[in-house]
Z-matrix of the N, CA and C atoms (Angstrom, degrees):
N
C 1 1.474
C 2 1.527 1 108.50
N 3 1.341 2 116.30 1 139.98
C 4 1.448 3 119.95 2 -178.88
C 5 1.525 4 110.90 3 -77.26
N 6 1.334 5 115.18 4 141.40
C 7 1.452 6 117.36 5 175.57
C 8 1.528 7 110.17 6 -86.58
N 9 1.305 8 117.44 7 176.12
C 10 1.461 9 122.15 8 -172.23
C 11 1.542 10 112.06 9 -62.02
N 12 1.308 11 118.25 10 -36.13
C 13 1.495 12 118.04 11 -179.48
C 14 1.494 13 111.78 12 -73.65
N 15 1.306 14 120.95 13 -18.96
C 16 1.452 15 122.26 14 175.60
C 17 1.523 16 111.20 15 -72.02
N 18 1.265 17 119.05 16 -24.33
C 19 1.457 18 121.25 17 -175.44
C 20 1.506 19 114.32 18 -102.58
N 21 1.343 20 119.33 19 6.52
C 22 1.417 21 120.95 20 177.17
C 23 1.523 22 111.82 21 -60.59
N 24 1.316 23 117.83 22 131.84
C 25 1.464 24 122.72 23 170.50
C 26 1.513 25 107.33 24 -113.40
N 27 1.312 26 117.18 25 174.45
C 28 1.474 27 121.69 26 -175.35
C 29 1.522 28 112.23 27 -51.00
N 30 1.300 29 117.05 28 -47.51
C 31 1.469 30 120.38 29 -176.81
C 32 1.525 31 110.35 30 -59.54
N 33 1.328 32 118.34 31 -41.22
C 34 1.485 33 121.58 32 178.95
C 35 1.518 34 110.29 33 -68.27
N 36 1.301 35 116.33 34 -39.37
C 37 1.481 36 118.69 35 -178.05
C 38 1.516 37 111.47 36 -70.69
N 39 1.302 38 115.56 37 -35.27
C 40 1.486 39 118.90 38 -176.42
C 41 1.546 40 110.67 39 -73.89
N 42 1.314 41 115.33 40 -37.43
C 43 1.499 42 118.89 41 -175.38
C 44 1.488 43 112.55 42 -111.04
N 45 1.345 44 117.17 43 -2.68
C 46 1.427 45 119.96 44 175.42
C 47 1.503 46 111.10 45 87.64
N 48 1.329 47 116.73 46 123.43
C 49 1.437 48 122.02 47 179.72
C 50 1.532 49 111.84 48 -62.25
N 51 1.338 50 115.98 49 -30.08
C 52 1.475 51 119.88 50 179.67
C 53 1.516 52 110.72 51 -69.21
N 54 1.316 53 117.42 52 -23.93
C 55 1.466 54 122.03 53 179.88
C 56 1.513 55 112.05 54 -79.42
N 57 1.311 56 118.64 55 2.63
C 58 1.436 57 121.46 56 -175.79
C 59 1.536 58 111.44 57 -60.45
N 60 1.293 59 115.11 58 135.49
C 61 1.461 60 121.67 59 178.56
C 62 1.531 61 106.02 60 -154.45
N 63 1.325 62 113.06 61 163.13
C 64 1.466 63 117.90 62 177.18
C 65 1.523 64 110.87 63 -62.36
N 66 1.329 65 117.63 64 -40.52
C 67 1.483 66 120.44 65 -179.81
C 68 1.529 67 110.64 66 -63.51
N 69 1.312 68 118.05 67 -41.77
C 70 1.458 69 121.63 68 -179.60
C 71 1.503 70 109.22 69 -66.25
N 72 1.322 71 117.74 70 -45.67
C 73 1.467 72 121.78 71 -179.17
C 74 1.531 73 110.29 72 -61.22
N 75 1.359 74 116.61 73 -42.47
C 76 1.461 75 121.72 74 177.94
C 77 1.529 76 110.29 75 -62.04
N 78 1.305 77 116.09 76 -42.04
C 79 1.500 78 119.23 77 179.56
C 80 1.523 79 110.48 78 -65.93
N 81 1.307 80 117.39 79 -38.20
C 82 1.454 81 121.59 80 178.13
C 83 1.539 82 111.82 81 -66.99
N 84 1.320 83 116.40 82 -40.97
C 85 1.468 84 121.72 83 176.31
C 86 1.530 85 111.10 84 -61.24
N 87 1.329 86 115.88 85 -48.56
C 88 1.462 87 120.79 86 -178.24
C 89 1.534 88 109.04 87 -65.55
N 90 1.319 89 117.69 88 -39.30
C 91 1.459 90 121.87 89 177.18
C 92 1.540 91 109.81 90 -60.56
N 93 1.336 92 115.23 91 -45.94
C 94 1.463 93 119.40 92 179.79
C 95 1.526 94 111.12 93 -62.94
N 96 1.265 95 118.92 94 -39.80
C 97 1.500 96 122.25 95 176.87
C 98 1.511 97 108.69 96 -61.32
N 99 1.305 98 117.25 97 -43.68
C 100 1.451 99 121.45 98 179.74
C 101 1.499 100 111.48 99 -61.94
N 102 1.339 101 117.92 100 -44.12
C 103 1.469 102 122.00 101 178.82
C 104 1.530 103 110.25 102 -59.00
N 105 1.319 104 118.66 103 -46.87
C 106 1.456 105 121.87 104 -179.25
C 107 1.522 106 108.56 105 -64.01
N 108 1.335 107 119.67 106 -43.00
C 109 1.456 108 122.17 107 179.13
C 110 1.522 109 111.21 108 -59.37
N 111 1.329 110 115.82 109 -50.92
C 112 1.455 111 121.07 110 -177.77
C 113 1.555 112 112.02 111 -60.48
N 114 1.315 113 115.95 112 -48.13
C 115 1.434 114 120.62 113 -178.23
C 116 1.540 115 112.69 114 -67.36
N 117 1.354 116 115.34 115 -28.93
C 118 1.461 117 120.15 116 177.94
C 119 1.545 118 111.08 117 -67.07
N 120 1.331 119 116.62 118 -24.65
C 121 1.484 120 119.20 119 -179.04
C 122 1.506 121 111.82 120 -79.49
N 123 1.340 122 118.36 121 -12.69
C 124 1.454 123 119.53 122 172.58
C 125 1.509 124 106.09 123 -84.49
N 126 1.320 125 115.07 124 100.88
C 127 1.461 126 118.54 125 -172.24
C 128 1.510 127 111.64 126 -145.61
N 129 1.303 128 113.56 127 159.54
C 130 1.457 129 122.42 128 175.64
C 131 1.553 130 107.16 129 -129.81
N 132 1.361 131 118.11 130 110.92
C 133 1.453 132 118.44 131 178.07
C 134 1.512 133 109.73 132 -70.53
N 135 1.308 134 115.06 133 145.16
C 136 1.485 135 121.65 134 174.52
C 137 1.500 136 107.94 135 -112.34
N 138 1.311 137 117.86 136 132.15
C 139 1.442 138 121.61 137 -175.76
C 140 1.534 139 115.56 138 -67.06
N 141 1.326 140 116.74 139 -24.76
C 142 1.464 141 120.13 140 -173.63
C 143 1.554 142 112.10 141 -94.96
N 144 1.276 143 119.43 142 0.11
C 145 1.471 144 122.38 143 -179.47
C 146 1.527 145 112.16 144 -145.77
N 147 1.298 146 119.65 145 144.82
C 148 1.441 147 119.84 146 176.96
C 149 1.544 148 114.40 147 -71.82
N 150 1.376 149 115.43 148 -10.63
C 151 1.452 150 122.50 149 -176.98
C 152 1.514 151 109.30 150 -90.40
N 153 1.364 152 118.86 151 117.96
C 154 1.448 153 120.03 152 177.66
C 155 1.544 154 111.67 153 -83.62
N 156 1.324 155 115.86 154 156.19
C 157 1.454 156 118.73 155 167.80
C 158 1.516 157 104.44 156 -77.20
N 159 1.359 158 117.49 157 129.77
C 160 1.449 159 119.19 158 177.43
C 161 1.539 160 108.74 159 -146.16
N 162 1.295 161 114.76 160 168.05
C 163 1.468 162 120.04 161 175.43
C 164 1.517 163 112.31 162 -91.45
N 165 1.344 164 116.48 163 11.31
C 166 1.474 165 120.79 164 176.30
C 167 1.469 166 115.20 165 -53.96
N 168 1.331 167 116.71 166 -44.57
C 169 1.492 168 121.62 167 -179.72
C 170 1.520 169 109.75 168 -63.17
N 171 1.333 170 117.69 169 -38.35
C 172 1.466 171 120.90 170 176.68
C 173 1.509 172 110.19 171 -59.72
N 174 1.353 173 117.80 172 -44.52
C 175 1.431 174 122.32 173 177.50
C 176 1.513 175 112.85 174 -61.24
N 177 1.315 176 115.84 175 -43.76
C 178 1.490 177 120.85 176 -178.30
C 179 1.544 178 109.33 177 -63.09
N 180 1.331 179 117.88 178 -45.84
C 181 1.432 180 120.90 179 -178.96
C 182 1.549 181 110.48 180 -63.14
N 183 1.314 182 115.49 181 -45.69
C 184 1.472 183 119.03 182 -178.97
C 185 1.534 184 111.15 183 -65.00
N 186 1.312 185 117.81 184 -43.33
C 187 1.457 186 121.95 185 -179.32
C 188 1.513 187 111.01 186 -64.87
N 189 1.324 188 117.07 187 -44.89
C 190 1.425 189 120.94 188 179.51
C 191 1.500 190 112.66 189 -60.47
N 192 1.376 191 116.17 190 -42.06
C 193 1.461 192 121.69 191 177.65
C 194 1.501 193 112.85 192 -67.21
N 195 1.296 194 117.51 193 -43.79
C 196 1.465 195 121.48 194 -176.21
C 197 1.524 196 113.58 195 -72.14
N 198 1.335 197 115.71 196 -33.08
C 199 1.486 198 119.22 197 -172.36
C 200 1.508 199 112.25 198 -102.51
N 201 1.317 200 119.65 199 -20.27
C 202 1.458 201 121.28 200 -177.29
C 203 1.488 202 113.03 201 86.81
N 204 1.321 203 117.14 202 -174.77
C 205 1.467 204 123.02 203 -170.83
C 206 1.534 205 110.85 204 -62.19
N 207 1.312 206 117.61 205 -59.59
C 208 1.473 207 119.34 206 -172.46
C 209 1.478 208 113.21 207 -64.23
N 210 1.324 209 117.06 208 -56.32
C 211 1.475 210 121.77 209 -175.42
C 212 1.508 211 110.48 210 -69.92
N 213 1.319 212 119.17 211 -40.74
C 214 1.472 213 120.65 212 -179.65
C 215 1.516 214 112.08 213 -64.39
N 216 1.360 215 115.20 214 -44.67
C 217 1.494 216 120.58 215 176.35
C 218 1.514 217 110.04 216 -63.40
N 219 1.324 218 117.73 217 -40.83
C 220 1.468 219 121.28 218 -179.55
C 221 1.562 220 109.84 219 -65.33
N 222 1.319 221 117.88 220 -40.24
C 223 1.463 222 121.36 221 179.42
C 224 1.512 223 111.44 222 -62.55
N 225 1.333 224 115.83 223 -47.75
C 226 1.444 225 120.27 224 -177.20
C 227 1.564 226 110.48 225 -73.97
N 228 1.353 227 114.22 226 -35.18
C 229 1.456 228 118.67 227 174.13
C 230 1.521 229 113.88 228 -61.97
N 231 1.338 230 115.85 229 -38.21
C 232 1.461 231 123.09 230 175.79
C 233 1.535 232 109.60 231 -63.11
N 234 1.337 233 115.94 232 -44.84
C 235 1.447 234 120.40 233 176.36
C 236 1.530 235 111.93 234 -55.61
N 237 1.358 236 115.36 235 -46.94
C 238 1.467 237 119.23 236 178.62
C 239 1.502 238 113.15 237 -63.20
N 240 1.369 239 115.22 238 -43.03
C 241 1.454 240 120.75 239 179.26
C 242 1.545 241 111.69 240 -62.43
N 243 1.282 242 116.13 241 -45.09
C 244 1.453 243 121.21 242 178.06
C 245 1.531 244 111.57 243 -55.26
N 246 1.329 245 115.50 244 -46.42
C 247 1.464 246 120.99 245 179.60
C 248 1.499 247 111.74 246 -66.29
N 249 1.334 248 117.16 247 -37.64
C 250 1.484 249 121.35 248 179.93
C 251 1.510 250 110.46 249 -63.43
N 252 1.323 251 118.26 250 -38.24
C 253 1.473 252 121.11 251 -175.15
C 254 1.524 253 112.76 252 -89.22
N 255 1.310 254 118.05 253 3.95
C 256 1.432 255 120.57 254 171.93
C 257 1.530 256 118.97 255 111.66
N 258 1.328 257 115.91 256 5.26
C 259 1.467 258 118.16 257 175.44
C 260 1.513 259 108.30 258 -81.43
N 261 1.343 260 119.25 259 130.20
C 262 1.473 261 121.37 260 -173.27
C 263 1.546 262 110.68 261 -77.85
N 264 1.308 263 116.96 262 72.54
C 265 1.476 264 120.59 263 -172.83
C 266 1.554 265 110.78 264 -107.09
N 267 1.346 266 118.01 265 -17.50
C 268 1.470 267 118.53 266 -177.33
C 269 1.519 268 109.18 267 -75.49
N 270 1.328 269 116.79 268 169.05
C 271 1.432 270 123.69 269 -177.68
C 272 1.543 271 110.85 270 -50.19
N 273 1.337 272 116.03 271 131.99
C 274 1.462 273 119.49 272 -176.15
C 275 1.494 274 114.43 273 75.54
N 276 1.356 275 116.63 274 19.01
C 277 1.445 276 123.34 275 -177.34
C 278 1.524 277 113.01 276 58.27
N 279 1.318 278 115.48 277 33.23
C 280 1.475 279 121.61 278 176.59
C 281 1.537 280 109.56 279 -85.09
N 282 1.309 281 114.02 280 167.51
C 283 1.481 282 120.26 281 -179.35
C 284 1.529 283 107.47 282 -156.55
N 285 1.273 284 115.16 283 169.97
C 286 1.458 285 121.76 284 177.28
C 287 1.497 286 113.11 285 88.81
N 288 1.306 287 115.61 286 -177.02
C 289 1.446 288 122.20 287 178.16
C 290 1.506 289 108.59 288 -88.70
N 291 1.379 290 113.72 289 91.63
C 292 1.456 291 122.86 290 -173.75
C 293 1.526 292 110.68 291 -88.84
N 294 1.339 293 119.16 292 175.72
C 295 1.458 294 121.58 293 174.95
C 296 1.547 295 110.53 294 -63.99
N 297 1.320 296 118.64 295 -18.43
C 298 1.441 297 120.57 296 -178.60
C 299 1.539 298 111.35 297 -106.75
N 300 1.312 299 117.20 298 15.34
C 301 1.462 300 120.49 299 -176.07
C 302 1.548 301 112.68 300 -62.24
N 303 1.315 302 119.06 301 -24.56
C 304 1.466 303 122.86 302 176.95
C 305 1.531 304 110.98 303 -57.24
N 306 1.335 305 116.78 304 -35.49
C 307 1.447 306 119.59 305 -178.98
C 308 1.504 307 109.13 306 -69.00
N 309 1.308 308 118.99 307 -33.23
C 310 1.470 309 122.76 308 177.86
C 311 1.533 310 107.74 309 -66.27
N 312 1.302 311 117.62 310 -44.34
C 313 1.473 312 120.31 311 177.57
C 314 1.544 313 109.28 312 -62.60
N 315 1.336 314 115.58 313 -37.74
C 316 1.455 315 118.65 314 176.41
C 317 1.514 316 113.15 315 -63.72
N 318 1.367 317 116.35 316 -32.48
C 319 1.455 318 120.18 317 174.00
C 320 1.493 319 111.38 318 -55.30
N 321 1.327 320 118.09 319 -43.46
C 322 1.464 321 121.05 320 -177.58
C 323 1.510 322 110.72 321 -64.00
N 324 1.315 323 117.88 322 -43.59
C 325 1.467 324 120.62 323 176.86
C 326 1.529 325 111.33 324 -65.84
N 327 1.317 326 118.31 325 -37.89
C 328 1.453 327 122.69 326 179.43
C 329 1.540 328 109.52 327 -63.38
N 330 1.337 329 117.25 328 -43.16
C 331 1.463 330 120.08 329 179.95
C 332 1.538 331 109.44 330 -62.05
N 333 1.331 332 116.09 331 -41.49
C 334 1.470 333 119.87 332 178.02
C 335 1.547 334 110.73 333 -61.12
N 336 1.340 335 115.92 334 -48.01
C 337 1.458 336 120.57 335 -178.81
C 338 1.503 337 112.91 336 -61.85
N 339 1.330 338 117.94 337 -43.37
C 340 1.476 339 120.37 338 179.63
C 341 1.512 340 110.19 339 -69.37
N 342 1.363 341 116.77 340 -37.96
C 343 1.453 342 119.79 341 177.64
C 344 1.552 343 110.42 342 -63.82
N 345 1.321 344 116.24 343 -37.06
C 346 1.441 345 120.59 344 178.85
C 347 1.538 346 108.32 345 -63.64
N 348 1.302 347 115.52 346 -47.61
C 349 1.490 348 118.06 347 179.97
C 350 1.530 349 111.13 348 -61.61
N 351 1.319 350 116.12 349 -43.60
C 352 1.460 351 119.83 350 179.97
C 353 1.539 352 112.55 351 -61.53
N 354 1.319 353 117.68 352 -39.45
C 355 1.474 354 120.98 353 -179.10
C 356 1.511 355 111.09 354 -69.51
N 357 1.320 356 117.91 355 -12.40
C 358 1.481 357 122.26 356 178.44
C 359 1.506 358 111.77 357 -105.30
N 360 1.358 359 116.25 358 10.69
C 361 1.440 360 120.16 359 176.81
C 362 1.532 361 117.33 360 81.93
N 363 1.319 362 116.54 361 3.11
C 364 1.465 363 120.62 362 -177.17
C 365 1.547 364 110.66 363 -65.71
N 366 1.371 365 114.43 364 -25.32
C 367 1.472 366 118.44 365 -178.84
C 368 1.513 367 113.99 366 -74.94
N 369 1.338 368 118.60 367 4.97
C 370 1.456 369 122.39 368 175.53
C 371 1.486 370 111.75 369 -88.46
N 372 1.357 371 117.34 370 -17.27
C 373 1.488 372 122.14 371 -178.16
C 374 1.529 373 108.08 372 -112.18
N 375 1.316 374 115.84 373 128.12
C 376 1.480 375 120.80 374 -178.63
C 377 1.506 376 110.90 375 -60.60
N 378 1.323 377 116.85 376 -49.25
C 379 1.488 378 118.97 377 -175.05
C 380 1.503 379 111.92 378 -71.30
N 381 1.272 380 120.65 379 -42.95
C 382 1.444 381 121.80 380 179.35
C 383 1.565 382 109.48 381 -65.92
N 384 1.320 383 116.22 382 -39.23
C 385 1.444 384 118.18 383 -179.78
C 386 1.557 385 111.65 384 -72.39
N 387 1.295 386 118.16 385 -31.42
C 388 1.470 387 122.39 386 175.34
C 389 1.518 388 109.21 387 -61.55
N 390 1.325 389 117.79 388 -40.60
C 391 1.462 390 121.48 389 176.17
C 392 1.495 391 111.25 390 -66.22
N 393 1.332 392 117.35 391 -42.07
C 394 1.502 393 120.60 392 176.82
C 395 1.512 394 110.68 393 -60.09
N 396 1.351 395 117.10 394 -43.99
C 397 1.453 396 121.35 395 -179.30
C 398 1.546 397 111.06 396 -64.75
N 399 1.348 398 115.39 397 -41.67
C 400 1.440 399 120.07 398 178.24
C 401 1.566 400 111.01 399 -61.88
N 402 1.303 401 113.42 400 -42.34
C 403 1.490 402 118.35 401 177.11
C 404 1.522 403 111.97 402 -62.65
N 405 1.325 404 116.30 403 -39.39
C 406 1.467 405 120.92 404 178.27
C 407 1.501 406 110.68 405 -67.04
N 408 1.328 407 116.64 406 -37.20
C 409 1.472 408 119.32 407 176.63
C 410 1.557 409 109.60 408 -65.46
N 411 1.344 410 115.76 409 -34.96
C 412 1.419 411 117.87 410 175.76
C 413 1.506 412 113.75 411 -60.99
N 414 1.333 413 117.71 412 -33.22
C 415 1.477 414 119.34 413 176.23
C 416 1.519 415 110.53 414 -67.22
N 417 1.317 416 118.50 415 -35.02
C 418 1.441 417 121.32 416 175.62
C 419 1.506 418 111.30 417 -61.13
N 420 1.344 419 117.32 418 -45.17
C 421 1.451 420 123.06 419 175.22
C 422 1.502 421 112.43 420 -60.03
N 423 1.348 422 115.66 421 -45.34
C 424 1.434 423 119.67 422 -176.98
C 425 1.554 424 111.66 423 -57.97
N 426 1.307 425 116.03 424 -51.35
C 427 1.451 426 119.51 425 -179.52
C 428 1.518 427 112.60 426 -70.60
N 429 1.317 428 116.41 427 -34.34
C 430 1.482 429 118.52 428 178.34
C 431 1.490 430 113.24 429 -65.79
N 432 1.318 431 116.79 430 -46.93
C 433 1.469 432 121.25 431 177.82
C 434 1.497 433 112.03 432 -66.66
N 435 1.311 434 118.03 433 -41.51
C 436 1.471 435 121.38 434 177.74
C 437 1.530 436 110.26 435 -59.54
N 438 1.341 437 115.81 436 -43.71
C 439 1.474 438 119.88 437 178.74
C 440 1.539 439 111.14 438 -59.51
N 441 1.327 440 115.87 439 -47.61
C 442 1.474 441 118.36 440 -178.70
C 443 1.524 442 111.87 441 -65.40
N 444 1.284 443 117.14 442 -35.08
C 445 1.470 444 119.16 443 177.00
C 446 1.532 445 110.34 444 -65.74
N 447 1.337 446 117.36 445 -46.85
C 448 1.437 447 120.04 446 -176.14
C 449 1.532 448 114.21 447 -76.90
N 450 1.345 449 116.81 448 -46.59
C 451 1.436 450 122.42 449 -170.82
C 452 1.539 451 114.79 450 -94.04
N 453 1.298 452 117.75 451 -22.47
C 454 1.477 453 122.05 452 179.95
C 455 1.547 454 108.92 453 -105.74
N 456 1.334 455 115.93 454 -7.64
C 457 1.484 456 122.31 455 -178.67
C 458 1.558 457 110.08 456 57.39
N 459 1.299 458 112.76 457 45.98
C 460 1.481 459 120.87 458 179.29
C 461 1.540 460 107.74 459 -97.45
N 462 1.328 461 118.43 460 133.56
C 463 1.466 462 118.95 461 176.16
C 464 1.558 463 110.09 462 -59.95
N 465 1.286 464 117.89 463 147.36
C 466 1.449 465 123.94 464 -176.42
C 467 1.540 466 111.26 465 -52.57
N 468 1.327 467 116.33 466 -49.92
C 469 1.459 468 119.07 467 -176.90
C 470 1.557 469 111.18 468 -62.74
N 471 1.313 470 117.19 469 -35.76
C 472 1.469 471 119.53 470 177.76
C 473 1.509 472 110.26 471 -69.90
N 474 1.329 473 116.19 472 -41.54
C 475 1.471 474 119.33 473 177.85
C 476 1.494 475 111.51 474 -60.80
N 477 1.313 476 118.78 475 -39.85
C 478 1.474 477 123.00 476 175.90
C 479 1.525 478 111.89 477 -64.53
N 480 1.357 479 114.11 478 -43.61
C 481 1.474 480 117.90 479 -179.80
C 482 1.511 481 113.29 480 -66.74
N 483 1.378 482 116.57 481 -32.33
C 484 1.437 483 119.85 482 -178.67
C 485 1.527 484 114.59 483 -96.14
N 486 1.339 485 115.09 484 -22.78
C 487 1.461 486 118.49 485 -174.11
C 488 1.499 487 116.93 486 -113.80
N 489 1.364 488 116.60 487 -3.15
C 490 1.451 489 117.75 488 -179.81
C 491 1.566 490 109.46 489 -129.66
N 492 1.296 491 117.37 490 -57.51
C 493 1.450 492 122.61 491 -171.33
C 494 1.538 493 112.92 492 -51.88
N 495 1.371 494 119.74 493 -47.41
C 496 1.456 495 118.46 494 -175.39
C 497 1.543 496 113.15 495 -67.81
N 498 1.353 497 116.47 496 -11.49
C 499 1.462 498 118.93 497 -172.14
C 500 1.526 499 114.24 498 -111.21
N 501 1.351 500 116.84 499 -1.50
C 502 1.417 501 119.83 500 -173.53
C 503 1.577 502 112.64 501 -63.05
N 504 1.277 503 117.29 502 -47.47
C 505 1.484 504 120.60 503 -179.98
C 506 1.525 505 110.32 504 -62.22
N 507 1.342 506 116.14 505 -48.52
C 508 1.477 507 119.50 506 -178.30
C 509 1.530 508 111.80 507 -60.92
N 510 1.358 509 116.80 508 -43.41
C 511 1.448 510 119.73 509 -177.80
C 512 1.557 511 110.98 510 -71.57
N 513 1.308 512 116.47 511 -29.33
C 514 1.479 513 119.42 512 173.52
C 515 1.507 514 110.00 513 -63.81
N 516 1.352 515 115.88 514 -44.57
C 517 1.478 516 120.59 515 177.95
C 518 1.543 517 111.43 516 -62.67
N 519 1.317 518 115.74 517 -39.21
C 520 1.499 519 119.31 518 178.29
C 521 1.525 520 109.88 519 -64.24
N 522 1.340 521 115.64 520 -42.35
C 523 1.448 522 118.68 521 178.80
C 524 1.526 523 112.82 522 -61.86
N 525 1.322 524 114.83 523 -42.64
C 526 1.499 525 120.75 524 179.81
C 527 1.540 526 108.24 525 -65.49
N 528 1.312 527 117.08 526 -42.08
C 529 1.470 528 120.36 527 -179.15
C 530 1.535 529 112.22 528 -62.21
N 531 1.330 530 117.05 529 -48.04
C 532 1.446 531 120.96 530 178.14
C 533 1.543 532 109.78 531 -65.45
N 534 1.335 533 115.73 532 -38.32
C 535 1.472 534 119.03 533 -178.97
C 536 1.549 535 111.43 534 -69.47
N 537 1.305 536 116.98 535 -20.77
C 538 1.477 537 119.01 536 173.54
C 539 1.516 538 112.22 537 -88.22
N 540 1.313 539 115.91 538 -37.57
C 541 1.457 540 119.39 539 -177.39
C 542 1.542 541 114.11 540 -70.21
N 543 1.346 542 116.52 541 -42.35
C 544 1.455 543 118.80 542 -176.12
C 545 1.530 544 111.39 543 -68.34
N 546 1.314 545 121.51 544 -50.19
C 547 1.475 546 119.21 545 176.05
C 548 1.538 547 110.91 546 -62.97
N 549 1.289 548 116.18 547 -30.47
C 550 1.488 549 119.43 548 175.93
C 551 1.503 550 111.93 549 -63.91
N 552 1.316 551 116.02 550 -40.63
C 553 1.467 552 122.29 551 175.63
C 554 1.544 553 110.77 552 -62.11
N 555 1.347 554 113.92 553 -43.31
C 556 1.465 555 116.43 554 177.64
C 557 1.531 556 111.84 555 -60.53
N 558 1.292 557 115.86 556 -41.50
C 559 1.485 558 120.38 557 -178.57
C 560 1.554 559 107.91 558 -65.78
N 561 1.301 560 118.43 559 -38.42
C 562 1.447 561 121.05 560 -179.04
C 563 1.546 562 112.24 561 -65.57
N 564 1.330 563 115.02 562 -35.44
C 565 1.484 564 116.28 563 -178.78
C 566 1.521 565 110.56 564 -92.73
N 567 1.331 566 117.13 565 4.64
C 568 1.443 567 120.52 566 174.02
C 569 1.492 568 114.30 567 73.15
N 570 1.303 569 117.94 568 27.81
C 571 1.453 570 122.21 569 178.96
C 572 1.509 571 111.84 570 -123.38
N 573 1.273 572 116.59 571 38.27
C 574 1.491 573 122.19 572 -174.68
C 575 1.493 574 113.52 573 -69.21
N 576 1.312 575 118.34 574 -20.47
C 577 1.478 576 120.46 575 179.57
C 578 1.522 577 110.03 576 -122.67
N 579 1.305 578 113.98 577 151.50
C 580 1.467 579 117.09 578 175.40
C 581 1.504 580 111.70 579 -63.84
N 582 1.305 581 115.41 580 149.94
C 583 1.436 582 120.48 581 179.65
C 584 1.519 583 109.11 582 -84.89
């Protein structure tokens, strides 16, 4: 069983695990939701696909890493829930169960996966964490493509061509960026290695 120092994530290290409280955790979750919302609005629509290029994935990876499994998943889950019930939080201020909603569901899984990796110290290594971020991005693709195949009645190959291929390079760059920033933040706060 992991001890408490094995599960420290950036948020705990920056504000101290002993300072944990319901109010602090709620503030972190709301802040994480805000980060994903704001970064999702940085987008480039593509005419040949309903899926825009956005920085939403970057926000999801960063929030999952910084907050860990429970708070990171809660932050991204709140983002998804807000959009489902009509708050214009998705890319382009969209909301509701759209043709690209599977990607939003994938965001929730990606936040969980990155939080899981962070709680095991993977976020201290650039290369290991880059792989974790790439795997989490793969979960976003998996649910996004599956959603388009089932709910938009799009053939699998077309869904992959429109929902994965155009985004591979950008998402790889986002993974590398988060994988550089998070271990860099650990180094800055002097907690680069497990205690």
